[in-house]
C-alpha positions as CSV (number, residue, x, y, z in Angstrom):
1,M,14.6,-20.2,5.5
2,K,11.3,-18.4,5.4
3,T,9.5,-17.8,8.7
4,V,5.7,-18.2,9.0
5,N,3.7,-15.8,11.2
6,A,1.1,-17.2,13.4
7,T,-1.3,-14.6,11.9
8,R,-0.6,-14.5,8.2
9,E,-0.4,-11.1,6.7
10,K,-2.7,-10.3,3.8
11,H,-1.5,-8.5,0.8
12,Y,-3.8,-6.3,-1.3
13,V,-4.0,-4.9,-4.8
14,Y,-6.4,-2.0,-5.0
15,I,-7.8,0.6,-7.4
16,V,-8.8,4.0,-6.2
17,R,-10.8,6.6,-8.2
18,C,-9.2,10.0,-7.9
19,S,-11.2,13.3,-7.7
20,D,-10.5,14.0,-11.4
21,G,-12.0,10.6,-12.4
22,T,-8.7,8.9,-13.1
23,L,-7.8,5.5,-11.7
24,Y,-4.7,4.6,-9.6
25,T,-3.6,1.0,-8.9
26,G,-1.4,0.1,-6.0
27,Y,-0.3,-2.6,-3.5
28,T,-0.3,-2.6,0.3
29,N,-0.4,-4.9,3.3
30,D,-2.8,-2.6,5.2
31,L,-5.6,-1.4,2.9
32,K,-7.4,0.9,5.3
33,K,-4.2,2.7,6.4
34,R,-3.1,3.0,2.7
35,I,-6.3,4.7,1.6
36,E,-6.0,7.1,4.6
37,T,-2.4,7.8,3.7
38,H,-3.4,8.7,0.1
39,N,-6.1,11.0,1.4
40,L,-3.7,12.7,3.7
41,G,-1.6,13.6,0.6
42,K,1.2,11.3,1.7
43,G,0.5,8.5,-0.7
44,A,1.7,8.1,-4.2
45,K,2.9,11.2,-6.0
46,Y,0.2,10.6,-8.7
47,T,-2.7,10.8,-6.2
48,R,-1.4,13.9,-4.2
49,S,-2.8,16.4,-6.7
50,R,-6.0,14.4,-7.3
51,L,-7.5,14.2,-3.8
52,P,-9.7,12.8,-2.4
53,V,-9.4,9.3,-3.6
54,E,-12.1,6.6,-3.2
55,L,-11.4,2.9,-2.9
56,V,-13.4,1.2,-5.8
57,Y,-11.7,-2.2,-6.0
58,S,-9.5,-4.6,-4.1
59,E,-8.2,-8.1,-4.2
60,S,-6.4,-9.9,-1.3
61,F,-3.6,-12.4,-1.5
62,D,-1.7,-14.6,0.9
63,E,1.6,-14.1,-0.8
64,K,3.2,-10.7,-1.5
65,E,4.6,-12.0,-4.8
66,Q,1.1,-12.9,-6.0
67,A,-0.1,-9.4,-5.2
68,M,2.8,-7.7,-6.8
69,K,2.4,-9.7,-10.0
70,R,-1.3,-8.9,-10.1
71,E,-0.6,-5.2,-9.5
72,W,1.8,-5.2,-12.4
73,Y,-0.7,-6.9,-14.6
74,I,-3.5,-4.5,-13.8
75,K,-1.2,-1.4,-14.3
76,N,0.5,-2.6,-17.4
77,R,-1.8,-4.9,-19.3
78,L,-5.4,-3.7,-18.6
79,T,-6.9,-0.8,-20.5
80,R,-9.0,1.8,-18.6
81,A,-12.1,0.0,-20.0
82,Q,-11.0,-3.3,-18.7
83,K,-10.2,-1.8,-15.3
84,M,-13.8,-0.4,-15.2
85,E,-15.1,-3.8,-16.1
86,L,-13.1,-5.3,-13.2
87,I,-14.5,-2.6,-10.8
88,E,-18.1,-3.2,-12.1
89,S,-17.7,-7.0,-11.7
90,K,-17.0,-6.6,-8.0
91,S,-20.0,-4.3,-7.3
């Protein structure tokens, strides 16, 4: 049986722009802390050599599964150009 928290946790899919201009897509349940972790060099292996990173896009979800599916889709189905369009659409 699944328990429900009184304060529901949000789940986020995010895109950061690395210092070399590349994009990294990830998932977290604490967006601010995750970006800080990336910039401390303790985030994803990909971003460690491309610091600093800048948050350029995020979406929030109520369910972890929704966020994970969206992260997979962005990482595996969108081209860089489509990711840039997504980022621009939120500006």
